C-alpha positions, -999 to +999 in steps of 0.1 A: +000+000+000+013+035-008+003+067+009+007+099-011+014+132+006+015+159-022+043+145-044+060+124-017+051+087-017+057+066+014+058+028+011+047+009+041+079-006+055+100+025+048+128+032+073+120+058+100+151+077+090+136+083+055+101+090+069+115+116+093+124+138+064+087+145+057+075+146+093+079+184+097+058+189+066+032+165+077+031+181+112+026+215+097-002+202+075-019+188+107-016+222+124-029+240+093-059+217+093-065+221+130-062+259+127-087+260+099-112+240+120-107+265+148-110+294+123-076+309+130-041+310+115-013+285+124+008+312+140-021+319+164-018+284+179+002+284+210+021+253+224-008+243+247-032+242+218-007+222+197-004+197+226-041+192+224-038+178+189-015+150+202-036+140+232-059+110+228-097+117+227-103+101+261-077+125+275-095+155+261-074+159+230-080+157+193-063+124+188-037+132+161-007+112+171+028+128+171+044+114+140+079+114+155+067+092+183+048+068+161+072+064+131+094+037+147+066+016+161+047+019+128+078+007+109+081-024+131+044-030+129+046-030+091+064-063+092+037-080+114 
């Protein structure tokens, strides 16, 4: 299975060191989406609000996982 992010293609099973090159772009896209839902600009989001995007729903967050934290475990899980 291939995931396409703009012009970047990520194959499942791709090394985390390769995936980490697009994580900042992906994180910025998540913040842009979150800001548009809130009706504000990305630069208006402070660190506390950005943290809410990472918290799980049951913890009062939005549930968007931190890509840096998930990339290694996702890589290992791709072989299961």
